[in-house]
C-alpha positions as CSV (number, residue, x, y, z in Angstrom):
1,M,3.6,-2.7,-19.9
2,N,7.0,-0.5,-19.3
3,V,5.9,0.5,-16.4
4,Q,5.0,-2.2,-15.1
5,R,8.5,-3.6,-15.7
6,R,10.0,-1.3,-14.2
7,R,8.1,-1.0,-11.3
8,L,8.8,-4.7,-10.5
9,L,12.3,-4.4,-11.2
10,Q,12.1,-1.6,-8.6
11,M,10.4,-3.8,-5.7
12,T,12.7,-6.4,-6.6
13,A,16.0,-4.2,-6.1
14,L,14.5,-2.6,-2.8
15,V,14.3,-6.1,-1.6
16,G,17.4,-7.1,-2.5
17,L,18.8,-3.9,-0.6
18,M,16.8,-4.4,2.2
19,A,17.8,-8.3,3.1
20,S,21.8,-7.7,2.4
21,A,21.2,-4.3,4.7
22,G,19.8,-7.0,7.3
23,L,16.4,-5.1,7.5
24,M,15.3,-8.4,6.3
25,T,16.0,-11.7,6.3
26,E,16.1,-13.8,3.2
27,A,13.2,-15.7,4.6
28,E,11.4,-12.9,4.9
29,A,12.5,-11.4,1.5
30,A,11.7,-15.0,-0.1
31,T,7.9,-14.3,1.2
32,W,7.1,-11.5,-0.5
33,N,3.8,-11.1,-1.7
34,K,4.6,-10.4,-5.3
35,A,0.7,-11.6,-6.4
36,A,-0.5,-8.7,-3.9
37,F,1.6,-5.7,-5.7
38,E,0.1,-7.1,-9.2
39,A,-3.1,-7.5,-8.6
40,K,-5.2,-4.4,-10.2
41,T,-8.2,-3.8,-8.0
42,L,-8.5,-3.6,-4.4
43,D,-10.7,-7.0,-4.2
44,D,-8.4,-8.8,-6.3
45,V,-5.4,-7.7,-4.1
46,V,-8.4,-8.6,-0.4
47,K,-8.6,-12.1,-2.6
48,V,-4.9,-12.7,-2.3
49,L,-4.0,-11.2,1.0
50,G,-6.7,-13.3,2.3
51,G,-10.0,-12.2,3.9
52,S,-12.9,-11.1,3.2
53,A,-14.2,-7.6,1.6
54,P,-12.1,-5.2,4.3
55,Q,-15.1,-3.2,6.1
56,Q,-15.2,0.6,6.2
57,S,-14.2,2.3,9.8
58,D,-13.4,5.1,12.0
59,A,-10.8,3.1,13.6
60,V,-8.4,3.3,10.6
61,I,-6.8,6.8,10.0
62,L,-5.9,7.5,6.1
63,R,-3.4,10.8,5.8
64,A,-3.5,11.8,2.6
65,P,-3.6,15.4,1.1
66,D,-6.9,16.8,-0.9
67,I,-4.8,17.6,-3.6
68,A,-1.7,16.6,-4.6
69,E,0.3,18.7,-6.8
70,N,2.9,16.1,-8.0
71,G,1.1,12.7,-8.1
72,A,4.9,11.5,-8.6
73,V,5.2,12.2,-4.6
74,V,1.6,11.9,-2.8
75,P,2.6,11.8,0.9
76,V,0.0,8.9,2.1
77,G,-0.2,7.4,6.0
78,V,-2.1,4.8,7.9
79,E,-2.8,4.7,11.6
80,T,-5.1,2.9,14.4
81,N,-5.7,2.0,17.5
82,L,-6.2,-1.5,17.1
83,K,-3.9,-4.0,17.3
84,A,-3.2,-4.9,13.9
85,T,-0.8,-7.1,12.2
86,E,-1.0,-6.2,8.8
87,M,-1.9,-2.0,7.2
88,A,-1.7,-1.5,3.2
89,I,-2.3,1.3,1.0
90,L,-4.2,0.8,-2.2
91,V,-4.6,3.5,-5.3
92,E,-7.6,2.6,-7.2
93,K,-7.2,4.0,-10.3
94,N,-3.2,3.1,-10.8
95,P,-1.9,0.2,-12.8
96,N,-1.5,-2.1,-9.9
97,A,-3.5,-1.1,-6.8
98,M,-1.3,-2.3,-4.0
99,A,1.3,0.8,-3.4
100,A,2.6,-0.2,0.1
101,M,2.1,-3.2,2.6
102,F,3.2,-3.1,6.1
103,I,4.1,-6.1,8.6
104,I,3.1,-4.5,12.0
105,P,5.5,-6.5,14.5
106,A,3.5,-7.5,18.0
107,G,3.7,-4.9,20.1
108,A,4.7,-2.4,17.7
109,E,2.4,0.7,16.9
110,A,0.0,0.4,13.9
111,F,1.5,3.6,12.2
112,A,3.0,3.5,8.7
113,S,3.9,6.5,5.9
114,T,5.4,6.7,2.9
115,R,5.2,8.4,-0.6
116,V,3.0,6.8,-3.5
117,K,3.0,7.2,-7.1
118,M,-0.6,8.6,-8.3
119,G,-1.0,8.9,-12.2
120,Q,-4.4,10.6,-12.0
121,T,-7.4,11.8,-9.2
122,S,-7.9,8.4,-7.8
123,N,-9.9,7.1,-4.4
124,V,-6.7,5.8,-2.2
125,F,-7.4,3.4,0.7
126,A,-5.8,2.3,3.7
127,L,-6.4,-1.1,4.9
128,A,-5.6,-3.2,8.7
129,K,-5.7,-6.1,9.3
130,V,-7.1,-6.8,12.5
131,D,-8.1,-10.1,14.1
132,G,-7.9,-11.8,10.6
133,K,-10.3,-9.1,9.3
134,W,-9.5,-6.3,7.0
135,L,-10.9,-2.7,8.1
136,M,-10.7,0.4,5.7
137,A,-10.7,3.8,5.3
138,S,-10.8,5.7,1.5
139,K,-10.5,9.0,0.4
140,E,-10.2,10.9,-3.2
141,V,-6.8,12.6,-3.5
142,K,-7.3,14.9,-6.6
143,V,-4.1,14.8,-9.0
144,T,-3.0,18.1,-10.8
145,L,0.3,16.6,-12.5
146,G,0.0,13.1,-13.2
147,G,3.3,11.1,-11.3
148,C,3.1,7.6,-13.7
149,G,4.4,9.1,-16.7
150,G,2.0,11.8,-17.3
């Protein structure tokens, strides 16, 4: 419970900082999808984001290590040559599945990378929304030292 509360406070603070720094408008901050970040499973996240179950696609590329020595800072990236409007990174066995969400502006290259926390070995999913449908790539990432308090 404390981990979830801490994560929510961190995300709220991050959204506030981005809005105050001009990196995000107040309207964008207000539309932050809290329900998606609180969802527990891949299916629940996709339901909240709108759309049917994601389809496996070679057009979505997930970049993540095979083995993460420190689960607190696992580098993960997603990219596609398709015209994606949104991209997301999910970690199956984390308390909340959604680790990151990216809105891709029109004309921008569909590429994003970040570092995520992983408490244990888990499947990682990269999703890209193309023409209203979610496409997906996945990979198991083995964690030797957990990052979510482990």
